[in-house]
C-alpha positions in Angstrom: -9.7 9.3 -15.8 -8.0 7.1 -14.0 -7.0 7.8 -9.7 -6.1 5.8 -6.6 -7.6 7.0 -3.8 -6.0 6.2 0.0 -7.0 6.7 3.5 -6.7 5.2 6.9 -3.1 6.6 7.1 -3.5 8.9 10.6 -1.0 9.3 14.0 -1.2 5.5 16.3 0.7 4.9 19.2 4.0 2.1 18.8 2.0 -1.1 18.5 -0.5 -0.1 17.5 -2.2 -1.2 14.0 -4.1 1.2 11.5 -5.6 -0.3 8.0 -5.2 0.9 4.6 -7.2 1.4 1.9 -6.3 2.3 -2.1 -9.9 3.1 -4.0 -9.3 2.9 -7.4 -11.1 4.1 -10.2 -11.6 4.5 -14.3 -10.1 1.5 -15.1 -9.5 -2.6 -13.3 -7.8 -4.0 -10.9 -8.1 -7.5 -12.2 -4.7 -7.2 -14.0 -2.8 -5.7 -12.4 -0.3 -6.4 -10.2 -0.8 -3.7 -6.3 1.1 -3.2 -4.8 2.4 -0.1 -2.0 5.4 2.2 -1.5 6.7 3.9 1.6 8.6 7.9 1.4 10.2 8.6 4.4 11.8 12.0 5.3 15.4 12.2 3.4 14.9 8.7 2.2 14.2 7.2 -0.9 10.7 5.5 -1.6 10.4 2.4 -0.6 8.5 -0.7 -2.5 6.4 -2.7 0.9 4.7 -5.6 -0.1 3.3 -6.2 -3.0 0.7 -9.0 -4.4 -0.1 -9.7 -7.8 -3.5 -9.5 -10.1 -5.2 -13.3 -9.3 -4.3 -12.1 -5.0 -2.8 -15.4 -4.7 1.8 -14.1 -4.4 2.4 -10.7 -1.9 6.0 -10.6 -1.3 7.2 -7.9 2.1 10.0 -5.6 2.8 12.0 -8.2 5.4 11.3 -5.4 8.0 7.8 -5.5 7.0 7.4 -8.7 7.6 5.2 -11.3 10.1 3.9 -7.1 10.8 1.5 -5.7 7.5 -1.1 -8.3 5.1 -1.4 -6.6 1.5 -4.8 -8.6 0.1 -7.2 -7.5 -2.7 -10.8 -7.2 -3.6 -10.9 -7.2 -7.2 -14.7 -7.6 -6.7 -13.9 -3.9 -5.3 -11.3 -2.3 -7.7 -9.4 -2.7 -3.7 -6.1 -3.7 -2.2 -5.5 -3.0 1.4 -3.1 -2.9 3.9 -3.4 -4.1 7.1 -0.4 -2.4 9.7 0.2 -4.3 13.2 2.6 -3.9 15.5 4.0 -0.6 14.5 7.0 0.5 15.6 8.5 4.6 14.8 10.6 4.2 11.5 7.3 2.7 9.9 6.7 6.9 9.6 5.9 8.0 6.1 4.2 8.6 3.2 2.0 5.3 1.4 1.3 5.7 -1.9 -0.2 2.4 -4.2 0.7 1.7 -7.5 -0.6 -0.4 -10.1 0.9 -2.7 -12.2 0.9 -4.0 -15.7 3.8 -4.7 -17.7 2.4 -6.1 -21.0 0.2 -2.2 -21.3 3.4 -0.2 -19.7 0.2 1.6 -16.8 1.1 2.5 -14.0 0.2 4.4 -12.1 -0.1 6.0 -8.5 -2.1 7.1 -5.8 -1.6 11.1 -3.6 -0.6 8.7 -0.6 -1.6 9.5 2.7 0.8 9.6 6.0 1.5 7.3 8.5 2.4 8.7 12.1 4.5 6.6 14.6 4.9 8.4 17.5 4.1 8.2 21.5 
């Protein structure tokens, strides 16, 4: 059974940090583009960060560049999102995504809530 399970969300003060993890099971992420998306209340889901299968290319939403870092450990079948200098506008449900074009495979996790508030 294919699963992506996010963890590490929570409540943090502005300026704080969190590290999200996304553990995959039922498939190997080694050939997948892995991404983190987020969706705030009343807003559309947006791409926050992505990383290619080898971990050599990353891309970020402009507003999180320099604050967030996406990484992956294919041997552990896990992807991470290190979030620093968090701001209230980063409050959202964060989702992990695995995508592989050649097989049209597109998997989502259930999401983890991140709340930034004083």
